[in-house]
C-alpha positions in Angstrom: 48.7 57.1 17.4 48.0 53.4 17.8 46.7 53.2 14.2 49.8 55.0 12.9 52.0 52.5 14.8 50.0 49.6 13.3 50.6 50.9 9.7 54.2 51.6 10.5 54.7 48.1 11.7 52.9 46.7 8.7 55.1 48.7 6.3 58.3 47.5 8.0 57.0 43.9 7.8 56.3 44.3 4.0 59.8 45.8 3.5 61.5 43.1 5.6 59.7 40.2 3.8 60.2 41.8 0.4 64.0 42.2 1.0 64.2 38.7 2.4 62.5 37.1 -0.6 64.5 39.3 -2.9 67.7 38.0 -1.4 66.3 34.5 -1.8 65.6 35.1 -5.5 68.9 36.9 -5.9 70.7 33.8 -4.7 68.8 31.7 -7.3 69.6 34.3 -10.0 73.3 34.4 -9.1 73.4 30.6 -9.0 71.9 30.6 -12.5 74.2 33.2 -13.9 77.3 31.4 -12.6 76.4 27.7 -12.7 74.8 27.4 -16.2 77.9 28.7 -18.2 80.2 26.8 -15.7 78.4 23.5 -16.0 78.1 23.8 -19.8 81.8 24.5 -20.0 82.6 21.4 -17.8 80.1 18.8 -19.0 79.2 20.1 -22.5 75.8 21.3 -23.9 74.6 17.8 -24.6 75.3 16.4 -21.1 73.9 19.6 -19.5 70.7 19.0 -21.6 70.5 15.4 -20.1 70.8 16.9 -16.6 68.1 19.5 -17.4 65.8 16.9 -18.7 66.2 14.7 -15.6 65.6 17.7 -13.3 62.5 18.6 -15.3 61.2 15.1 -14.7 61.8 15.0 -11.0 60.6 18.6 -10.4 57.2 17.6 -11.6 57.1 15.1 -8.7 58.3 17.8 -6.3 55.5 20.1 -7.4 52.9 17.3 -6.8 54.5 16.7 -3.3 53.9 20.4 -2.4 50.2 19.9 -3.1 49.3 23.6 -3.2 50.6 24.2 0.4 52.0 27.6 -0.7 48.4 28.6 -1.3 46.1 26.6 1.0 48.4 26.2 4.1 49.8 29.8 3.7 46.2 31.2 3.7 45.2 29.3 6.8 48.5 30.2 8.7 48.1 33.8 7.8 44.8 33.9 9.5 45.8 31.9 12.5 49.5 32.8 13.0 49.0 33.9 16.6 47.1 30.7 17.5 49.7 28.2 18.6 47.3 25.3 18.8 45.9 26.0 15.3 49.4 26.5 13.9 50.5 23.1 15.3 47.4 21.5 13.8 48.2 22.9 10.3 51.8 21.8 10.7 50.9 18.2 11.5 48.3 18.2 8.8 50.7 19.2 6.1 53.4 16.9 7.4 51.0 13.9 7.3 49.8 14.7 3.7 53.4 15.1 2.5 54.5 11.8 4.0 51.7 9.9 2.3 52.3 11.7 -1.0 56.1 11.2 -0.7 55.8 7.4 -0.3 53.4 7.1 -3.3 55.3 9.4 -5.5 58.7 7.8 -4.8 57.3 4.3 -5.6 55.9 5.7 -8.9 59.1 7.5 -9.7 61.2 4.3 -9.2 58.7 2.3 -11.2 59.0 4.6 -14.2 62.8 4.7 -14.0 63.0 0.9 -14.0 60.4 0.3 -16.7 60.8 3.1 -19.3 63.9 2.5 -21.6 64.6 6.2 -22.0 65.1 6.4 -18.2 66.6 3.0 -17.6 69.5 3.8 -20.0 70.6 6.6 -17.7 69.4 5.1 -14.4 72.3 6.5 -12.3 71.3 10.0 -13.4 67.6 9.5 -12.5 68.3 7.8 -9.2 70.5 10.7 -8.2 67.8 13.1 -9.2 65.2 11.3 -7.1 67.0 12.4 -3.9 65.7 15.9 -4.6 62.3 14.5 -3.4 63.8 13.7 0.0 65.1 17.3 0.3 61.8 18.8 -0.6 59.9 16.6 1.9 61.4 18.5 4.8 61.1 21.9 3.1 59.1 24.4 5.3 58.9 27.3 2.8 55.1 27.3 3.1 55.4 27.6 6.9 57.6 30.7 6.8 55.4 32.3 4.1 52.3 31.8 6.2 53.9 33.3 9.3 55.3 36.1 7.1 58.9 35.3 8.2 60.4 35.2 4.7 63.9 36.0 6.0 64.3 32.4 7.1 63.5 31.2 3.6 66.5 33.2 2.4 68.8 31.9 5.1 67.9 28.3 4.5 68.1 28.5 0.8 71.5 30.2 1.0 72.8 27.4 3.2 71.6 24.7 0.7 72.9 26.7 -2.2 76.4 27.1 -0.8 76.7 23.4 -0.1 75.6 22.7 -3.7 78.0 25.2 -5.2 80.9 23.9 -3.1 80.3 20.3 -4.4 80.0 21.5 -8.0 83.1 23.6 -7.8 85.1 20.8 -6.2 84.0 17.7 -8.1 82.5 18.7 -11.5 85.4 18.8 -13.8 84.7 16.4 -16.8 81.8 15.6 -19.0 81.0 12.3 -17.3 80.4 14.1 -14.0 77.0 15.4 -15.2 75.3 12.5 -13.4 76.6 13.9 -10.1 75.0 17.4 -10.5 71.5 16.4 -9.2 73.2 14.4 -6.4 75.0 17.5 -5.1 71.9 19.7 -5.6 69.8 17.2 -3.5 72.5 17.1 -0.8 72.5 20.8 -0.3 68.7 20.9 -0.2 68.4 17.9 2.1 71.0 19.2 4.7 69.5 22.7 4.8 65.9 21.4 5.0 66.5 18.9 7.8 68.3 21.4 9.9 65.5 24.0 9.5 62.8 21.4 10.1 64.4 20.3 13.4 64.9 23.9 14.4 61.2 24.9 13.8 59.9 21.9 15.7 62.0 22.7 18.7 61.6 26.5 18.7 57.8 26.2 18.4 57.6 23.2 20.7 55.5 21.3 18.2 54.3 17.9 19.2 54.5 15.9 16.0 51.5 13.7 15.4 50.5 12.1 12.1 46.9 12.3 11.0 45.0 9.2 10.0 44.7 8.1 6.4 41.1 9.2 6.3 42.0 12.7 7.5 44.8 12.9 4.9 42.3 11.8 2.2 39.9 14.4 3.3 42.6 17.1 3.1 43.5 16.0 -0.4 39.9 16.3 -1.5 39.3 19.6 0.1 42.4 21.3 -1.2 42.5 19.7 -4.6 41.7 23.1 -6.2 44.7 24.7 -4.5 46.9 21.8 -5.7 45.8 22.4 -9.3 46.2 26.1 -9.0 49.8 25.8 -7.8 50.9 22.7 -9.7 50.0 23.6 -13.3 51.4 27.1 -13.5 54.5 26.2 -11.6 55.2 23.3 -14.0 54.7 25.3 -17.2 58.5 25.8 -17.6 59.3 22.3 -16.4 56.8 20.8 -18.9 58.1 22.6 -22.0 61.7 21.7 -21.1 60.5 18.1 -20.7 58.7 18.1 -24.0 61.7 19.6 -25.8 63.7 16.7 -24.4 61.1 14.2 -25.6 60.7 15.5 -29.1 64.1 17.2 -29.6 67.7 16.7 -28.8 69.6 17.4 -25.6 71.1 20.6 -27.0 67.6 22.1 -27.5 66.7 21.1 -24.0 69.6 23.2 -22.8 68.5 26.2 -24.8 64.9 26.0 -23.6 65.9 25.7 -20.0 68.1 28.7 -20.4 65.2 30.7 -21.9 62.9 29.6 -19.0 65.5 30.5 -16.4 66.0 33.9 -18.0 62.3 34.6 -18.0 62.1 33.5 -14.4 64.9 36.0 -13.6 62.8 38.8 -15.0 59.7 37.7 -13.1 61.6 37.6 -9.8 60.4 40.9 -8.5 56.7 40.1 -9.3 57.0 36.7 -7.7 58.4 38.3 -4.5 55.7 40.8 -4.3 53.0 38.2 -5.0 54.3 36.1 -2.0 54.6 39.1 0.2 51.2 40.5 -0.6 49.2 37.3 -0.6 48.9 36.9 3.2 48.2 40.6 3.6 45.5 40.7 0.9 43.9 37.7 2.6 43.7 39.6 5.9 42.8 43.0 4.4 41.1 43.0 1.0 41.0 46.8 0.9 44.7 46.7 -0.1 43.8 44.7 -3.3 43.7 47.8 -5.7 47.1 49.1 -4.5 48.7 45.7 -4.8 47.3 45.4 -8.4 48.8 48.7 -9.5 52.2 47.7 -8.1 52.2 44.2 -9.7 50.9 45.4 -13.1 53.3 48.3 -13.5 56.3 46.2 -12.4 55.4 43.5 -14.9 55.1 45.9 -17.7 58.5 47.5 -17.1 60.2 44.1 -16.7 58.7 42.9 -20.0 60.1 45.9 -21.9 63.5 45.4 -20.3 63.6 41.7 -21.1 62.8 42.3 -24.8 65.2 45.2 -25.4 68.1 43.9 -23.2 67.9 40.2 -24.3 70.6 40.3 -27.0 73.2 42.1 -24.9 72.6 40.2 -21.7 72.6 36.7 -23.3 75.7 37.4 -25.3 77.6 38.6 -22.2 76.3 35.9 -19.9 76.7 32.7 -22.0 79.5 33.7 -24.3 78.7 30.9 -26.7 81.2 30.4 -29.5 78.5 28.9 -31.8 76.6 31.9 -33.2 73.7 29.8 -34.3 73.2 28.5 -30.7 73.5 32.0 -29.4 70.9 33.3 -31.9 68.4 30.6 -31.0 68.7 31.4 -27.3 68.1 35.2 -28.0 65.0 34.4 -30.1 63.6 32.2 -27.3 64.1 34.9 -24.7 62.5 37.6 -26.9 59.5 35.3 -27.5 59.1 34.9 -23.8 59.5 38.6 -23.0 55.7 39.2 -22.4 55.8 36.7 -19.5 56.5 39.3 -16.7 53.5 41.5 -17.5 51.3 38.3 -18.0 52.4 37.1 -14.6 51.6 40.5 -13.1 48.0 40.1 -14.5 47.7 36.5 -13.2 49.0 37.6 -9.8 46.7 40.6 -9.6 43.4 39.0 -10.7 44.1 35.4 -9.8 46.3 34.7 -6.8 45.7 38.0 -5.1 42.3 38.3 -6.6 40.1 35.2 -7.1 41.9 33.1 -4.5 41.4 35.7 -1.7 37.6 35.3 -2.3 37.9 31.5 -2.1 37.2 31.1 -5.8 39.6 28.2 -5.8 37.5 25.9 -8.0 37.0 28.6 -10.6 40.7 29.5 -10.6 41.5 25.8 -10.9 39.3 25.4 -14.0 41.1 28.4 -15.6 44.4 26.9 -14.7 43.5 23.5 -16.3 42.3 25.2 -19.5 45.4 27.3 -19.9 47.6 24.3 -19.1 45.8 22.2 -21.7 46.3 25.0 -24.3 50.0 25.0 -23.5 50.2 21.2 -23.6 48.4 20.8 -26.9 50.3 23.7 -28.4 53.6 22.2 -27.3 52.7 18.8 -28.8 51.8 20.5 -32.1 54.5 23.1 -32.3 57.7 21.4 -30.9 58.0 18.7 -33.7 57.5 21.5 -36.3 59.4 24.4 -34.9 61.6 22.7 -32.3 62.6 24.9 -29.4 60.9 28.1 -30.8 57.7 26.1 -30.8 58.1 25.3 -27.2 58.6 29.0 -26.3 55.5 29.9 -28.2 53.5 27.2 -26.5 54.8 28.4 -23.1 53.7 31.9 -23.9 50.2 30.9 -25.2 49.5 29.1 -21.9 50.3 32.3 -19.9 48.2 34.4 -22.3 45.1 32.3 -21.9 45.6 32.2 -18.1 46.0 36.0 -17.8 43.0 36.7 -20.1 40.7 34.3 -18.2 41.6 35.4 -14.7 41.0 39.0 -15.7 37.6 38.3 -17.3 36.3 36.1 -14.5 37.5 38.4 -11.8 35.4 41.2 -13.3 32.4 38.9 -13.6 32.5 36.9 -10.4 34.3 38.9 -7.8 33.1 42.5 -8.3 29.9 41.4 -6.6 31.8 40.9 -3.3 33.6 44.3 -3.4 
């Protein structure tokens, strides 16, 4: 009877966390579906491309600031969530590391903005975008994931999103307002993050204490593999959007961002399941096979749906008058349609496979190789094939990543099972 109640409780926890993260992703999806056409209508395709390029730039800094906490800190919290002393230690550890990284990254960001002509020319846009870093500094998504309390992630994100949408709806009404979009986005994120940060500290009665610089340096070295494992895959889409902006024109940046957002929408379910299952698989490795079946089958179905529904969904969603622009966007989405099944493989054999056996270094090497393939492909293909080349490069990076995690999982990890 006790065992039955345990499994019943675990099942309810999975359902609760899945629904919470699904609502969180649904907010993002709804925001994308409404905001992209709205913003393009208000500021124009070219100005929207300028905004997308600036956000791609600052989001790379945001991903560095997160330093793999969604893997390393989540894993440790999942194993010590009932130990208040250990939880507080992890909280202060992450806070200390983020503070040091934030100071260094913000100084570097300002240096680049003030010294590179491409950024200096649109300084107001990039200074507004930099405020996103402040909002992310206080983000505790990693904390709620580790404690398997994903419902709070959804609530916090909803609050920040509603603030952002309110400002956009009220104050974005002409092309020159595109420089204000990142400012409003940062405002929503910052308000929601600070409120949740203060609430967590008070509710858990945490005593905030910053670690020494030597302890921070030790953490950075010990968790470098987790940093690489999270940074590079999470910046694939950002990177290709950035490179399209460097080698192409603002309109093409808009098309690539739309394609990446569309692909992200179709990987939403797999991303949710990955985050829900990751703490569970770390505690109970016997669940790994069941998790793999769910992730792989979900990814396969979503890839088929993305390919066959692309034309109808894009046409209805964007309603672009220029048929050439519409056609380019549909081609990009179809090129990216294998992404959901590839992400299912990466999640099954990488995040919920290699990483659960602490093969962080191996997974990090795989991530670096696949990222280099994507980077080199982008540099070669974008000048020749423009935005279609960027989509192919993005896909190649995922293919290499999926192939490698599958092969090395079979070789390295089967000995543990």
